[in-house]
N, C-alpha and C positions, 0 to 999 in steps of 0.2 A: 526544402530549394535551395538551392546552387545560386551563390552570386555570383556571376565572373566575372564584371567589374563596379568595384566603387573611386568615384569621385572627388575629392576629398582635396578645400583647402587652405593652404597654408598664406602666412604672411613671409614667408624665407624659404622659399623653395630651397639654396643652399645649405640651411640646415638642416631641412627635408632630409634634404640627400643624403648627409652625410652622416645625418639616426639611423637612418633602414639602409646603406651603404656598411658605414661604422661601426656602430652598437649592433645592429642586427645581423650584417653582412650578409645581405640579399645584396643579388645584382638589382642597380638602381640604371633604368636608359635615359637619358634626358634627351628631352624636345622641345623646341622652339618655340611651345606654350610650358610646360614643366617638365614633369617628371616620370616615371612607370616605374612598378615593383609589384617582379614576380613571383605571390605567391602561393604554393604548391600550384593549382589549376584555377586561382583568381590573380586580376591584377589591379593593383591601386595607383590609379592617378592621380597627381598629386599639382597641381595650377595653383595660381600665386590669387591670394582673396583677403578681403578685409579681415578685421579680427569679429569673432564671433563671441556670443557674449549667452553663454549659456551648457548644458553640458551633451557632451555626446557619445558613445559605444562603437569602438568598432573590432568586430572578434572574424580571426581566417582558424577554417578547420586545417591543423594539424594532428597528424599522429601523432601519438606520444614517441612512438622511438621516435620520431623528422625534430622531438622537437631535444629530448636527450642528445644528440647528436651535436646541436649547436649549444654556443656559448649563452644565450639569452638567459634563463634561468639565474647566472651569475651575472649577466653585464646591466636586467634588467631592474632587480636587487639592487645594487653598486651604485647605479648611476641616475644623477639628477637627467642626464638628456629626456627619460624618458617624461616629467616634469613638466622640463622644457619645451618637450615638444606638443606634448599634447596640449600647452598652451597657445600655441604658437597656430592651433588648426584654427579653422575659419568656417567650412563650412563643409555637411558629407550629401552627397547625392548616391544614390547606388540606380544599376542596371542589373536585373538580372534576366 
């Protein structure tokens, strides 16, 4: 299965944009109703939404070479922004 697009809601779009742009160094495109992040051949859409009670898992296929070329391993292991962002997620919807 190849996921083309996943839609996630978050309570704070500015913080979500900062997480993807600042910590993960991904290109973030702002739209009137949210933000879009291109990750490999997939796109993550983040729109504003109410807090969600539950557990989510969201993963994107990234080659080991591409992953090693990023600052992600160190940034993710040393940042509380990951946990803060995960707490901000409200809902996930996917389309393939």
